[in-house]
N, C-alpha and C positions, 0 to 999 in steps of 0.2 A: 435205586432204593431211596426212600424218603423217610426221614425221622418222623416221629409221632407229632401230630398237629392238634392244637386245640384253639378254639376262638377265645381271644383275650384282648383287652385294651392295652395290656402291658406288652411292649415289643419283645419278640422272641427271636433268637438266633436259630436258623434252620439250615439244613444242608440237603441236597439232592444230587444224585448222580444222573447226568444226562449225556448220553453218547460219549462216554469216557471222560467227561469233565465233572469235577466235584465242585458244584456251585453253592455258594453261601448266599443266604438272603435273610432279610429282617422282615418279619410279618407281625401284624396286630389287627384287631377288629374282625368283623365278619360282613358278608354280603355276597350277592351273586355276581356282581360285576366289579372286580377288584380294581384298585388304582395301582399300577406298577410304575415305580420311580426308577429312572435310569441316570446314573451319575456321569461326570465328564472324565477327561483324561488326565495326563501327567501322573500324579500319585493319588488320584481321587478314590472314593469308595462310597458305598451306600450310606454308611454312617456319617462320613464327612459331609457329603452334599445334602443328605436328607434327614439327619438326626433331629433337626428342629421341626420336621413336618410329620414324621411317622405317627406319633402319639395324637396330635391334634386331628389329623385326618382319620384316625381309627375310631373317632367318636361315633361315626355313623356309616362306616364302610370298611371293607377289608383292604388293607394296605400291604404292599409287598415292595421292598427296596432291594434290588438285585445287585450283588457284586459281580460285575462282568469278569470273564476269564482274564487272568493277569492283574487283577485288582483286588484290594481288600483281602478277604479270607478265602476266595475262590481259588481253584487250581490255576497253575500257570504253565500251560502247555509249551514246551520248548520250541516246537516247530511252527506254531500258529503265526499267521500274518497279522492278526489283530486289526484288520480293516474294518470299515463301517459295515460292509456286507458280511464279514465273518460274524461280527457281534450281533447283527440283525438275525442271522441264521440261529445263533445261540439263543436269542430271545424267543424265536418261534418254537424251537425245541423245548425250551424251559416252560413255556405256556402250555404246550401239548402235554408235557410230563405232569403238569399240575392239573390237567383237564380243564383248563380256562379257555372257553370259547368266545367270550366277550370281555373286553378289557378297556380301561381308560389308561392312556400312557402319558407320563410326565417325564420329560427329559431335559437335562441342562447340558449345553455345550455339545460335546461329542455325543452324549446321551440323547440330546435333541435330534441329532442327525439320524441316530439309530431308530428312535421312535418314529420320525417322519418316514424313513424308508420302509419300516414295517407297515405303517398305515397306508402308504401308497400301494403296497403290494397285497394288503389284506384288509381292505376297507370295510368289508362286512363284519370283521371281527373287532373293530376299533370303535368304541362308542363315542369317546371324546379324546382330544389331543391337546396337550399343553407343551409349548416349545419355549424353553427359557434360555435367552442368549444363545440361540441354537446354531449349531453347525449344519451345513447342508443347504443353506439359503443364498449362497453366493460362492464365487470362486476366487475372488481377489485375495491375495495373501496380505496379512498384516506385516508391515515392515518390508514388504515386497521381497527383494532378492535375499535379504538376511534370513528370512523364514526358510527359503529354499536351501541356503547354505547349511543352516542348522539341521535341516532334515537329512542332509547327506554326511554330516559329521556328528554322529551320535555321541562321540567321546565328549563333546562340550556339554551335553546334557548330563552325562555320567559325572563329569567333574563338578558341575554345578550342584547336583544332588549330594555328592560326597562332601562338599563344603557346607551345605545347609544342614546336614544331619548332624554335624559336630556342635552346632551352636544354636540353641533355641531362639535366641534373640535375632540372629541373622535370618533364621527360617521365618520368623514372624515378619520381619521387614520385607522378605521376598513375596509375601502374600500381597504386598502393595502393588505387584505387577498383575494382580488378578482383581482385587477389590478397590473401591474408591477410597475407603477409609478403614485402615486396618484396625483402628480402635473400635469400630462398630462390631467387630467379631467377638463372639464370646470366648472365654477361656477354653471351653470344651472343644471348640472348633480348632483353635491353635494347637491344643494338646493332641487331637486326632491327627492333624496334618503332620506334626512332628513325629508321632508314633509311626505313621506310614512311611516317613523318610528313612526310618531305621532298617527297613527291610533290605536284605542284600541285593534284591533285584528291583528295587524301587525305580520306576520310570521305564523299565524295559519294554512293557506292553505299549506304552505311549510312543516310545522311540520307533518301534515297529510300525505302529499305526501311522505316524507322521511320515516315515520314509515311503510308505505305500500310498498315502493320500496326497502327497505334495510333489509337484514337479515345477519347472520353470514357468509354466503358463498359469499355475494356480492350483487350487484344491481340485482333486478329482471328483469328489462327491458334491454335486451341485444340482439340487432339484428345483431351482427357481423357475425353470421353463415347464415344469410339470404341475405346479401348484394349482393350476385351474382345474385339474382332474381330481383334486382331493375333495371327496365328498364326505368329510368328517368335520363336525363342529370343532373349531381350533381356537385356542387362546395363545397369543404370543405375548411373552413378557420379556423386556429387555432393560438392562441398566443403561441409563443415558450416558454414563462415563465408561462403558465397557471398553477395555484396552485390547480385547482378544478378537471379537467379531464385531464389525460395525453395526450400529443401531439401524442404519439404513437398510440392512438386510431384512429386518422384521418389518420396517415401514413399507418396503416394497412387497413383501410377502402377504401382508394383510390385504392388499389391493388385488392379489391374484387368487387367493383362496376364497371360494364362494361363500362360505359361512365362517368368518373369522373376526376376532376382535384383537386389539393391541393395547397393552399398557406399557408405557416407557416410564420407568422409575427414576426420578431425578436423584442426584447425589448417590448414585449406585453404580457399581462396576459390573463384573462378570458373574457375580453370585447373588442375585437378588433374594433367593431363598435363604441365605445366610446373613446378608447385609441388612435386610429389612424383613426379618422373618415373620413377625406378626402381620405386617401388611400383605406379604406374599401368601401366607396361609389363608387369610380372609378372602383375598381376591380370587385365588384359585378355587377355594371351597364354594364361593358364590357362583363361579362359573360351572362347576360340577353339578351344583344344585339347580341350575337353570335360572339363577337370578341375574339381573343386569349388572 
């Protein structure tokens, strides 16, 4: 079941039931080939990652920003593994439920890996692809063995979130582990991050994802050897100071994807769309419009 839809430049909160999941998404604008935005992990959401892009992109196209299961205002299935493959299947079911046969995908971090996986398996349905500090482009672990340990001791993440949710200032400082300059973030971004921390199950979906995606040898999802088969125009955007996934992943990927371009943003971490919002929106819109 889907709630009533109307075309508008003003972002609307919408819900749709898909295969037993109650999915929330934000939508605005109109057009035959929508742009679907996919957020990252930890305690991310459509509004947190893409709140600065939805309205600007809706000027000349239909925009949809999806809350993946376990995140934002979507349902949180108790038994889901929340792997990249799981989220990709949800994305496919979601697009089918909305009768979307042709789509442009924009994904950041974990959402980039989901967008990339969907594009590799459904190339005829993906018009263009934008990967932002994307997962899925390499296997090496940041901080190596520590990342593996964290994936096997979820209580550490639970403890961290329980501490952050008690103090807004500490939560703001914690964003320094994601972005290059916390002061570059708008107040609304910090407010949304702090609001998401208050959920009793904050981080649960991410902990499940990390446990299933990480082992001693590295990340399970690594499409770097398949990028030569990707017949979709692709833009890679990466923060030069990304502390999560190395910029070198995107540098190598742009040489392997037949039709690809790369922009590395200086003085920027893992969230270019939030750290350099105006620049990001202009660059991606230019790509979508076929401009250099």
